[in-house]
Every structure is written in C-alpha cells, then in structure tokens.
N, CA, C and O of each residue as an XYZ file, in Angstrom:
432
protein
N       4.446    -24.430     12.676
C       3.714    -25.393     13.883
C       2.378    -24.125     12.310
O       2.364    -22.980     11.856
N       1.713    -25.210     12.188
C      -0.201    -24.941     11.514
C      -0.800    -23.978     12.097
O      -0.893    -24.051     13.322
N      -1.265    -23.030     11.531
C      -2.256    -22.542     12.381
C      -3.474    -21.886     11.466
O      -3.321    -21.263     10.416
N      -5.039    -22.263     12.305
C      -5.682    -21.535     11.518
C      -6.555    -20.489     11.978
O      -6.891    -20.317     13.150
N      -6.995    -19.617     10.717
C      -7.405    -17.835     11.508
C      -8.509    -18.329     10.841
O      -8.677    -19.060      9.865
N      -9.346    -17.634     11.759
C     -10.531    -17.436     11.520
C     -11.130    -16.406     10.706
O     -11.889    -15.807     11.467
N     -11.188    -15.876      9.541
C     -11.493    -14.798      8.512
C     -10.603    -14.208      7.960
O      -9.519    -14.128      8.537
N     -10.745    -13.753      6.976
C      -9.608    -12.936      6.127
C     -10.091    -10.972      6.049
O     -10.443    -10.358      5.042
N      -9.981    -10.593      7.031
C     -10.251     -9.434      7.157
C      -8.968     -8.948      7.425
O      -8.047     -9.764      7.436
N      -8.712     -7.626      7.669
C      -7.440     -7.229      8.129
C      -6.875     -7.774      9.293
O      -5.671     -7.773      9.549
N      -7.880     -8.297     10.079
C      -6.649     -8.822     11.373
C      -6.039    -10.013     11.063
O      -4.890    -10.378     11.316
N      -7.415    -10.891     10.174
C      -6.892    -12.063      9.925
C      -5.304    -12.372      9.063
O      -4.367    -13.160      9.196
N      -5.733    -11.056      7.988
C      -4.502    -11.195      6.790
C      -3.362    -10.641      7.447
O      -2.221    -11.048      7.230
N      -3.691     -9.550      8.392
C      -2.455     -9.354      9.211
C      -1.907    -10.550      9.597
O      -0.948    -11.104      9.058
N      -2.700    -11.040     10.789
C      -1.909    -12.246     11.528
C      -1.222    -13.178     10.613
O      -0.074    -13.563     10.831
N      -2.139    -13.657      9.263
C      -1.515    -14.239      9.024
C       0.392    -14.164      8.511
O       1.391    -14.868      8.663
N       0.042    -12.897      7.878
C       1.630    -12.177      7.758
C       2.767    -12.320      8.091
O       3.787    -12.489      7.422
N       2.434    -12.188     10.176
C       3.417    -12.296     10.967
C       3.755    -13.301     11.349
O       4.916    -13.507     11.703
N       2.771    -14.238     11.376
C       2.868    -15.400     11.529
C       3.761    -16.445     10.656
O       4.258    -17.504     11.038
N       3.829    -15.698      9.083
C       4.561    -16.441      8.264
C       5.981    -15.677      8.409
O       6.927    -16.436      8.202
N       6.388    -14.173      8.759
C       7.100    -13.812      9.234
C       7.914    -14.600     10.223
O       9.128    -14.476     10.064
N       7.402    -15.641     11.532
C       7.472    -16.128     12.426
C       8.574    -17.527     12.082
O       9.469    -17.969     12.803
N       8.141    -17.987     10.759
C       7.920    -19.064     10.143
C       7.539    -20.336     10.351
O       8.188    -21.377     10.455
N       5.613    -19.936     10.427
C       5.113    -20.825     10.856
C       3.833    -20.795      9.760
O       3.576    -19.767      9.134
N       2.849    -22.373      9.554
C       1.636    -21.947      8.143
C       1.144    -21.586      8.708
O       1.233    -21.934      9.885
N       0.136    -20.487      8.260
C      -1.327    -19.499      8.700
C      -2.141    -21.109      7.301
O      -1.798    -21.826      6.361
N      -3.258    -20.799      8.140
C      -4.643    -21.132      7.516
C      -5.530    -20.645      7.088
O      -6.652    -21.024      7.422
N      -5.330    -19.545      6.120
C      -6.715    -18.715      6.895
C      -8.361    -18.884      6.373
O      -8.601    -18.247      5.347
N      -9.255    -19.486      6.821
C     -10.406    -19.578      6.588
C     -11.145    -18.629      6.256
O     -11.245    -17.668      7.019
N     -11.888    -18.665      4.959
C     -12.598    -17.108      4.659
C     -14.395    -17.458      4.078
O     -14.516    -18.081      3.023
N     -15.293    -17.145      4.613
C     -16.812    -17.745      4.227
C     -17.538    -17.155      3.072
O     -18.582    -17.585      2.582
N     -16.814    -16.058      2.679
C     -17.141    -15.108      1.528
C     -16.031    -15.391      0.438
O     -15.072    -16.079      0.787
N     -16.081    -14.979     -0.672
C     -15.441    -15.186     -2.332
C     -14.363    -13.930     -1.947
O     -13.967    -13.397     -2.983
N     -14.157    -13.712     -1.508
C     -13.571    -11.707     -1.546
C     -12.701    -11.766      0.298
O     -13.105    -12.092      1.414
N     -11.101    -11.146     -0.376
C     -10.674    -11.021      0.752
C     -10.991     -9.801      1.626
O     -11.915     -9.124      1.174
N     -10.403     -9.320      2.866
C     -10.630     -7.710      3.343
C     -11.485     -8.127      4.473
O     -10.771     -8.157      5.476
N     -13.024     -8.552      4.827
C     -13.947     -8.512      5.565
C     -14.607     -7.362      5.418
O     -15.269     -7.269      4.384
N     -14.618     -6.436      6.176
C     -15.367     -5.448      6.647
C     -15.341     -4.277      5.440
O     -16.263     -3.707      4.857
N     -13.617     -4.148      5.303
C     -12.986     -2.989      4.256
C     -13.560     -3.914      3.151
O     -13.633     -5.141      3.088
N     -14.001     -2.780      2.169
C     -14.510     -3.426      0.843
C     -14.626     -2.014     -0.426
O     -13.852     -1.105     -0.127
N     -15.138     -1.845     -1.235
C     -15.217     -0.941     -1.937
C     -15.442     -1.775     -4.020
O     -14.885     -2.601     -4.743
N     -16.736     -0.705     -4.065
C     -17.288     -1.304     -4.620
C     -17.866     -0.172     -5.729
O     -18.018      0.970     -5.295
N     -18.192     -0.436     -7.132
C     -18.536      0.339     -8.046
C     -20.174     -0.081     -8.493
O     -20.551     -1.209     -8.813
N     -21.214      1.464     -8.396
C     -22.492      0.887     -8.856
C     -23.093      0.989    -10.314
O     -22.379      1.445    -11.207
N     -24.107      0.665    -10.525
C     -24.424      0.615    -12.181
C     -24.330      2.142    -12.441
O     -24.825      2.537    -13.497
N     -23.964      2.721    -11.914
C     -23.908      4.413    -12.493
C     -22.493      5.013    -12.336
O     -22.052      6.149    -12.509
N     -21.978      3.927    -11.974
C     -20.152      3.819    -11.313
C     -19.535      4.852    -10.981
O     -18.474      5.260    -11.453
N     -20.194      5.332    -10.129
C     -20.034      5.586     -8.723
C     -19.357      4.932     -7.713
O     -19.902      3.845     -7.521
N     -17.941      5.193     -6.618
C     -17.586      3.736     -5.995
C     -18.038      4.427     -4.431
O     -18.043      5.529     -3.883
N     -18.356      3.188     -4.168
C     -18.744      2.716     -2.311
C     -17.823      1.892     -1.688
O     -17.702      0.701     -1.975
N     -17.066      2.559     -0.718
C     -16.799      2.540      0.639
C     -16.941      1.796      1.230
O     -18.053      1.415      0.863
N     -16.487      0.827      2.410
C     -17.293      0.130      3.242
C     -15.665      0.492      4.280
O     -14.461      0.401      4.040
N     -16.510      0.927      5.488
C     -15.192      0.948      6.705
C     -13.446      1.369      6.559
O     -12.590      0.921      7.322
N     -13.203      2.198      5.555
C     -11.856      1.708      5.167
C     -11.294      3.963      6.098
O     -10.397      4.777      5.878
N     -12.161      3.921      6.768
C     -11.644      5.290      7.066
C     -11.106      5.367      7.780
O     -10.806      6.547      7.963
N     -10.639      4.643      8.548
C      -9.703      4.239      9.902
C      -7.959      3.858      9.217
O      -6.938      3.993      9.891
N      -7.983      3.479      8.074
C      -6.455      3.620      7.698
C      -5.365      4.471      8.215
O      -4.306      4.173      8.767
N      -5.960      5.751      7.857
C      -4.938      7.078      8.419
C      -4.344      6.890      9.628
O      -3.186      7.239      9.858
N      -5.119      6.317     10.480
C      -5.697      6.710     11.992
C      -4.757      6.152     12.793
O      -4.248      6.622     13.811
N      -4.474      4.620     12.001
C      -3.792      3.615     12.816
C      -1.801      3.674     12.151
O      -1.270      3.279     11.113
N      -1.306      4.321     13.313
C       0.129      3.946     12.443
C       0.244      2.058     12.563
O       1.143      1.614     11.850
N      -0.261      1.376     13.072
C      -0.092      0.267     13.070
C      -0.104     -0.388     11.586
O       0.713     -1.209     11.170
N      -1.417      0.254     10.744
C      -1.589      0.081      9.888
C      -1.047      0.409      9.009
O      -1.169     -0.186      7.939
N      -0.141      1.632      9.183
C       0.960      2.216      8.098
C       1.955      1.113      8.304
O       2.179      0.309      7.399
N       2.409      1.064      9.177
C       3.862      0.249      9.042
C       3.294     -1.269      8.714
O       4.152     -2.084      8.375
N       2.057     -1.675      8.779
C       2.275     -2.917      7.744
C       2.134     -2.988      6.058
O       2.562     -3.819      5.257
N       1.259     -1.617      5.851
C       1.645     -1.595      4.656
C       2.983     -0.606      3.809
O       3.067     -0.174      2.659
N       3.756     -0.538      4.814
C       5.230     -0.423      4.392
C       5.961     -1.951      4.469
O       6.590     -2.438      3.530
N       5.788     -2.484      5.537
C       5.984     -3.656      5.582
C       5.883     -5.034      4.402
O       6.718     -5.880      4.084
N       3.940     -4.707      3.793
C       4.030     -5.430      2.093
C       4.740     -4.106      0.905
O       4.681     -4.185     -0.322
N       5.256     -3.182      1.548
C       5.590     -2.521      0.386
C       4.405     -1.951     -1.076
O       4.218     -1.710     -2.268
N       3.900     -2.035      0.383
C       2.176     -1.330     -0.704
C       1.668      0.181     -0.236
O       0.524      0.581     -0.450
N       2.582      0.875      0.363
C       2.654      2.111      0.470
C       2.389      3.057     -0.543
O       2.136      4.212     -0.202
N       2.410      2.690     -1.948
C       3.096      3.702     -2.822
C       1.720      3.298     -3.991
O       1.725      3.742     -5.139
N       0.338      2.186     -3.321
C      -0.335      1.843     -4.010
C      -1.488      2.252     -3.756
O      -2.515      1.949     -4.362
N      -1.374      2.990     -2.810
C      -2.762      3.567     -1.996
C      -2.657      5.317     -2.836
O      -1.784      5.998     -3.375
N      -3.659      5.397     -2.617
C      -4.674      7.055     -3.235
C      -5.189      7.344     -1.975
O      -5.751      6.419     -1.390
N      -5.119      8.426     -1.435
C      -5.652      9.523     -0.266
C      -5.899     10.000     -0.921
O      -5.425     10.272     -2.023
N      -7.546     10.469      0.091
C      -8.491     11.423     -1.208
C      -9.092     12.114      0.771
O      -8.978     11.782      1.951
N      -9.749     13.263     -0.138
C     -10.331     14.219      1.001
C     -11.976     13.392      1.240
O     -12.156     12.587      0.326
N     -12.836     13.421      1.972
C     -13.966     12.665      1.917
C     -15.025     13.124      3.209
O     -14.842     13.478      4.374
N     -16.438     12.880      2.181
C     -17.589     12.964      3.968
C     -17.932     11.686      4.324
O     -17.427     10.626      3.953
N     -18.958     11.913      5.178
C     -19.111     10.239      5.901
C     -20.548     10.768      5.642
O     -20.961     11.922      5.753
N     -21.174      9.701      5.289
C     -22.571      9.889      4.917
C     -23.118      8.966      6.352
O     -22.681      7.817      6.410
N     -23.729      9.269      7.103
C     -24.694      8.460      7.953
C     -25.854      7.846      7.879
O     -26.704      8.704      8.114
N     -26.550      6.441      7.605
C     -27.516      5.815      7.202
C     -28.853      6.702      8.566
O     -28.984      5.707      9.280
N     -29.444      7.402      9.005
C     -30.160      6.834      9.911
C     -31.327      7.470      9.567
O     -31.417      8.522      8.936
N     -32.547      6.544     10.166
C     -33.515      6.664      9.800
C     -34.123      7.716     10.405
O     -35.108      8.123      9.789
N     -33.839      8.332     11.485
C     -34.564      9.072     12.253
C     -33.991     10.762     12.413
O     -34.626     11.677     12.938
N     -32.709     10.841     11.837
C     -31.565     12.333     11.207
C     -30.511     11.745     10.481
O     -29.370     11.622     10.925
N     -30.957     11.312      9.157
C     -30.672     11.543      8.037
C     -29.550     12.677      7.472
O     -29.787     13.884      7.517
N     -28.184     12.064      6.888
C     -27.515     13.259      6.511
C     -26.384     13.093      6.142
O     -26.005     11.956      6.424
N     -25.248     14.002      5.368
C     -23.880     13.983      5.378
C     -23.156     15.009      6.165
O     -23.452     16.203      6.135
N     -22.134     14.466      6.917
C     -21.672     15.255      7.816
C     -20.040     15.350      7.683
O     -19.410     14.503      8.317
N     -19.569     15.959      7.193
C     -18.237     16.504      7.043
C     -17.021     16.055      7.823
O     -16.812     16.546      8.932
N     -16.010     14.930      7.182
C     -15.225     14.596      8.033
C     -13.845     15.522      8.036
O     -13.231     15.655      6.978
N     -13.298     16.264      9.454
C     -12.720     17.151      8.432
C     -11.220     16.979      8.526
O     -10.702     17.488      7.532
N     -10.368     16.474      9.312
C      -9.133     15.631      9.928
C      -8.843     15.049      9.113
O      -7.844     15.477      8.535
N      -9.610     13.474      8.416
C      -9.182     11.920      8.991
C      -9.323     11.880      6.943
O      -9.934     12.544      6.106
N      -8.621     11.016      6.924
C      -8.595     10.336      5.749
C      -8.728      9.095      5.153
O      -7.988      8.214      5.593
N      -9.537      8.793      4.204
C      -9.633      7.610      3.907
C      -8.892      6.898      2.779
O      -8.025      7.552      2.201
N      -9.104      5.737      2.420
C      -8.105      5.259      0.994
C      -8.782      4.900      0.200
O      -9.972      4.687      0.434
N      -8.241      4.720     -0.981
C      -8.967      4.722     -2.461
C      -8.797      3.123     -2.399
O      -7.660      2.675     -2.547
N      -9.660      2.413     -2.229
C      -8.767      0.673     -2.590
C      -8.456      0.277     -4.126
O      -9.330      0.282     -4.993
N      -7.315     -0.014     -4.322
C      -6.571     -0.058     -5.772
C      -6.696     -1.925     -5.370
O      -6.973     -2.399     -4.268
N      -6.411     -2.640     -6.575
C      -6.581     -3.831     -7.285
C      -4.877     -4.295     -6.803
O      -3.866     -3.906     -7.387
N      -4.920     -5.339     -5.433
C      -3.669     -5.264     -5.441
C      -3.018     -6.532     -5.762
O      -2.672     -7.351     -4.911
N      -2.816     -6.704     -7.435
C      -2.602     -7.907     -7.729
C      -0.614     -8.039     -7.775
O      -0.073     -9.113     -8.040
C-alpha cells in the first residue's frame, strides 16, 4: 500500500521507516529543502554551532531504539550542554543538569 506522510521531521521519517518495514510504500512530502523538521543544526559565520530541539534524544527510549534499528548509534556524539532561553523579560542561561544532547553529524 502507498501511504502519504506529511513532513520529513523525526515523526514523519520514523513513520516512513516502520511502514517500509511492514512492506508498505511511504511517500514523504516535505516543504523545506532539508530533512529533520525542527531538529536542525547549523554553523554561524563565526564557526559556532547552534542546535534546535535536539536535547530530547537521550530522554526517549523509542528514539534510542530507532537509532539502534538504523545502525547509527555510533554516529552520534553525546555532549554536556546548557540551555539558553530567549525571554525578553527574563533573559539568561540555565544549566541542564542531567540531560544530554546530540551533536548532529552528517549521516550519509
């Protein structure tokens, strides 16, 4: 069966993987020119890396299981981090004590 999936973020790509595992043909539709949805990383002009919405990987066993199924566990780098909140009335940086973040690598 062909199945249309709206969005190539983590949920859409995971859905496509599991549908393929079941023998279906997923068709992933994405409006952006990159995959990943809200999970993104980019380097600014000064060479500093910025990550968006990547802090939750280590908190979800199902994500870790997906990485294992895709055989990409060894391609992720875990690092200590701090969270920066952009709050006009109360700006500041707050340390994230126990969670980890993944530093996205090119997965080619």
